N, C-alpha and C positions, 0 to 999 in steps of 0.2 A: 860657866860649863857646867853641865848637867852633874850632881854630885855619883859616885862610883861605888857609896860606902856600902850600898844592895846588893851591886856586884859581889862585893868581898866575900861579902855574910851567902852569897848565895853558892861561892866555889867555896867556899873555906867548910860548908853544908856539904859540899858533894863530894869534895876530897877527906873531910871524916866519913862519910858513910861509905864509901867505895873502898879505903885503904881496912876497912874491917874484916871486908869477904875477897876473895883471891876468885871469885867467881860468878856470874850477870848478877846484880840486883835484885830484890826479893819484887814480887809482883806492887807489894802498898809499898813498899820505897819509891819504885820505880813510878809508879802514881804521882805521889806525893813531892818528888824532883819534877815530875813535867807539871804539875799543876802551880807551882812555885815559879818555873821556866816561863808559862801560860803569862802568868799573874806581872811578872818582872816585865813579857815586851807588851802588853797592857799597858802597865803603869808610866813606860818611857816613851809610848804612841801619842797615850792623852795627854801626856807633859807638852808634848811638840803641837799637836793640835790647838791648847788653850792653855799654855801658861799660868801656872799656879798664881795666886796673889802675890804680891811681893810680903815680904815683916818689914814692920813700922820701920827697923834699921837699915830697910832696902826704900823704904818707901818710895824715894826720888831716884829710884834707878827702874824702868818700868823695864818689862818683858820684849825681848827681840822678836820684831813684826814675820811674822811668816813671810819665809824664801829671802828675807836678809843674811846678810853673810852671818852674822850670829846664829842666825836659823840652823842657817847649813853645818855651822859645827857643833853647834848641839845636835842635829840630825846625825855626822858621821861619829859623834860621842854616844850618842844610843845605839848606835848602831853597833860600834867597838865591843861594848857590852855587851851586847847579844851574842855578838859572834864568839865571846869568851865564854859566855854562860854554856854556850850550846856546847862548844868545844869537849867541856867538863862532862856533861851531859851525857854526848856521847862516846867519846872515850875511855873517861877517867874509872883507872879501875875494873873494866868490862874487859870480858873474855873476847879475845879477838875473834872469834870462830862464832862468834853470835852475827859479827855484821858480814857474816857473805851466806848467810841464809837469808830464804825470800822470805820478806819481801824488800828488805834490807842488799840483798844484792843489786838491785835496782835502784835502789831509791837512792843510795850512796853516791852513786857514778854518776846519777841525772844532777845532785847537788854539785857535784865537783865539777862538772861540764857547767852549770851557771857560774863559780866559781871563776870558771877557766873566763868565760865570756864578762863578767863583770872585771876582771883585769885589763882589757882593750877599753871598757868605756872609763876607768882612771885614769889610764894613759892621756884619752882624750878629754876628760876634764881639766884634767891638770894644762895640758897645753895648753886649752881655752883660759883660765885660770892668770898662763902666760900674755894669754891677748888681752884679756881686762888690764893688767897691770899695764900695758900699754896705751892702755885709754885712760885711765889713771893719770898717766906722765902727759898724755895731751890737754888732758879736763887745765892739768896743774899749770899750764902752762898759758892756759886761758884766764886765770884765777890770778895768775901774779899780773898779767897785762893789764887787766880791766883794775886790779888794787891799786894799781899807779896815781899820784896824783899831782899835780891835774891832769884829768885822761886825755890825750889825747887822740888824733885820727891814725898816728902810724900804733899806738897798743893796741887802739881795734882792730886794724887790721891783720894785728900778730894772733892776738886770740881769735878772729874769726877763718883764719887760716886753720889752726890746731882743731876748733870745736867740728869746718868740714870736714876735716880727715875726720875727723874722731865718730862724724854722724856717715859717712859715705861705709865706714869699715864696718859700724851697729848696720847699715840701712840691706839685710843681707834676707831674702823669701824663700824659706823652706820646702816652700812646695814645688821650686824652680827646680832643685836636687833631686826629685822621683822622676826626672826628663832624662836625667843622666847626665847630667851638665856639671858636674862634679860638687866636690864638698864645701863648705860654706869657708873654711879656709883657705880655698886655692882657689872662690871667685875672690876673696877680702886682700891675697897678694900685689894685684898690679895695682893697686889703692896708692903704695907707697913704697918704697924701696925697701923700706923700715921692716914692712908686714912679710919678705919672704924670709925670714929670720926667723919668722914667729909662724911658719906652715908647716904643718904635719903634715909628714911626708906616709901619707899612708893611702891604700887604693882606691882610687876614684868609684868606685862602686861601694866603699864600703857606708852603712846608714846606723847614725845613733839609733833612731826609733828602731829598724829592724834588728840590730841588735840583743834592742830594752825587749821587744815583741818575743824576740827568740826564747831571750833567759824566764821568759813567763808560760812557755811552748811546755805542754804535758804535765803541769800543775794539775793533779786530781786529788783534793781531799780523801783523808784515811775514812777505813770505814771499819763497823763492827766493831771486834777487837783494836784493829789498828789505832782507836782514836785515844786508847788508853794505854799506849806501849810507843816505842819509842819513833813507829814512822811520823808518827805526830810533833815531835818538834824539830823535827827535817823539814817536813813541809813547811812550819811555819818559819826557821827559820828560810826556807827559798823564798816565802813570801817575803819577810823582809829584804835579803838579796836583791830580789826583785822590784821592789819599792824604790830601794836607798838608789841603786843605780838610774831607776826610771827618774826619780826626782832633780838628782844632778843635774842629768842630759835634757828637763825644763828647765832647769837655771840659768845654764851658758851655752853659747854659742858652740855648739858641737858639729861637726859635718852630719846633714842630711838629716831632722827631725821630723820628715813633714809625716802625718797621722799620728804622731805621736804620743796624742791622747785614747787614742783609742786600745779598747782589748785590755787592759791591765787587768787578768785576774786575782780578786780582791776579794776572800768572802763574807761577805756581810753580816752572816746570821750567825758568826762563832767570835764570841766576845770577846778574845783578844785581839781579834782584827779589823773590829768596830770604830776604835781611833782613825786605824792608817786606813780604809774605805771612807772617810771624811775626807781624810787629808785627801786621797786621788780624787774624788769628788769635785773640791776647794781647786786644788791644782790643775786640775780637767777643764773648769770652767773657766777658768785664768788662762789658760793655755789655747780655749781657742778665743778667744778674744783679741790675744796676742797673734794669733794665726792673720789674724783679720788685720791688724796693725801693721802689723811686717818690723814687731819688736824684735831683739835679737836676746831673748831670753826673759826669766820668770825673773831672776833677782832682783830684789828692789832695789839696790843699786843702782842696777843699768837701767833701771826702768826710770828712775828719775834723775838722771843725768841724761838720758835722751832727751827729758822732755826739756830742762833747762838749758841744753845744750841749742837749743832749735830754738827756745827764746831768743838764747843771746843773738843766733845767728841770722836770724830776722830782726833783730835792733839793729847789727850791724849791715845788715841788708840796707837797713832807710836810716843809718846813725847821719845825721845833723849836730855838727857843734856850733857854739855847745847845746847839752840837751837839759831838757826845760825841771824845773826843780821833783814834778811828779815821775817821768822819767830817770831821773836819776835816782828818786827813793828805791821805787822799782828795779833799776840795776843791782843796786847795791842790794837788796833782799835776795836776787836772782845769784847774785855773786856769793854771798854768803851762805848760802844752799849751796852752791856748786863743790864751795869747800867743806862745806861738810860732811859731801858724801866723799871727797876725798880723803878724808882724814879717817871715815869708817873703811873706806877703800884699801890704806895706806899702813892701818893697825889690821886689816884682818883678813887681805888677801894670800899673803905668805903661809900665815897660821893655817888658813885654810887650804895651803897647797898640801903644805906639809902634814895635814891630818890626812887629805884623801893620800898622800904617800903611803902616809903610815895605816889602811886601808889595805892596799894594794899588797905592802908584805906582810901584814897579817894575815892575808886569804890565800901568798903564797905560802907560808908555814905551817898556815893550816892545812891547805891541802895536802901539803908532805908528810903532815904528823896522820892525817887520816890516811892516807898512802900507804905510810910505813905498818899500819894497824892491820892493813889488810892485806899487805905483802906477808905478815906475822901470820895472820890466819891460812892465806895460801900454801903457806909450808908444812904451818899444821895439819893440814887437812890430807897432803901425804902420804900414806902409808908407809911405817917404817920395814924396810926389808930386814929378813930376819938370812 
C-alpha cells in the first residue's frame, strides 16, 4: 500500500498553521496550503496511473496491474489520504462563519450530497465483493477437484459443475438493465439457492451508473479569484470522490452499469487532474470492450478467472479419459493459473471489503464534522438579543 508519510506532513503543517491564529488563514498561507493539496492529489493519482520503478531491494516485486485487487486497495488508500487532507484544509482552525458565505454556502452542501450518494455505492460494492468471495469458493472447488491424481471423470464433472455455476453468475449483460429488468444481483439469484443470500435488497430501479453520473452533475470548475481560494479544493475533492466511486463500480458487478463510461467530468486542462483524466480514458476504453463481451467487471482477477473457467469447462465438455500428454500439460497450467487467482482473491478480497467499509465510515464522519461546523456557523449568525 502507498506510504502515508506525506499525508502526515501535510496534516501536521495545516494543524500548526491554523492553530497559530483564531481567524481565517491569510491569503498567502491559504494559497500555499492549496498548492500543496493539489500537488498531493496529482502525485497520488500519478502513482496509480504508472507505479514508480521498484527500488533494488524490491526488484522482485512488480507493481500491481491496473484494476487488480491490489491496485483498487491503493486507489482507496489514496482516497482516504486525500479525504483526510481535504477535511483539514476545509475546517481545521477556520472561522465557521466563512463556510456559510457565497459561494461556499452552495458548494459545500453539493459536496456533502455527493458523499451521501457515494455511501450508496460503497454499500453496492461491499455486496459485490461478497459475490466475488462466493465465486472464489466455486473456483476453489474446481481447483481441488482437478488437482486430484489420478484425475477421473468424477473429478472433472465436479469441477465442471462448479465452474458452470460460476460462469452463469458472471454472464450478466448490463445493457438489459436499462429496460427495467432489474439489477444484476436479482438476475443472479435464480442460478442457485446460494445466490439468494447474496441478493442486495435495493429498489429494482436503482442504477450504479446513474448514481455515478448524478454524483458528477453540476460540477463546475472555479473561475477568477475562486481558483486561488477554498472553492478549488472543494472542486478537487468532488472530482476525487466521483472518480473513485466510478472506478469501483466499473471494477465489480454492481446493479445496472449500462452507459457507465459516458460523461465522467474530469478537467483535462488542470495539472492535478491530468493523471486522473488518463485513468478515466484507460478505464473507459476497457469498459467499452467489456460491454461488448458481457464480462462481469474490469477487475483483473475477475477477467482472468472468467477466461480460465471457460477453457476448463470447454475441456470438460470434450473430456476423454485418459488425457493425452499435451492436453494434460495445458490443463495443469490452467489449473495453476486458477489457483494463483484464488490465492490473490483469498489474500485481497476481505481486506478490500474492510477498506470499502472504512471509506464509508470516514465519509460519514467527515459529513458529520462539516455539518457540525455549518451548524456552528448558523448559530453564530443569529443576532444576540439585548
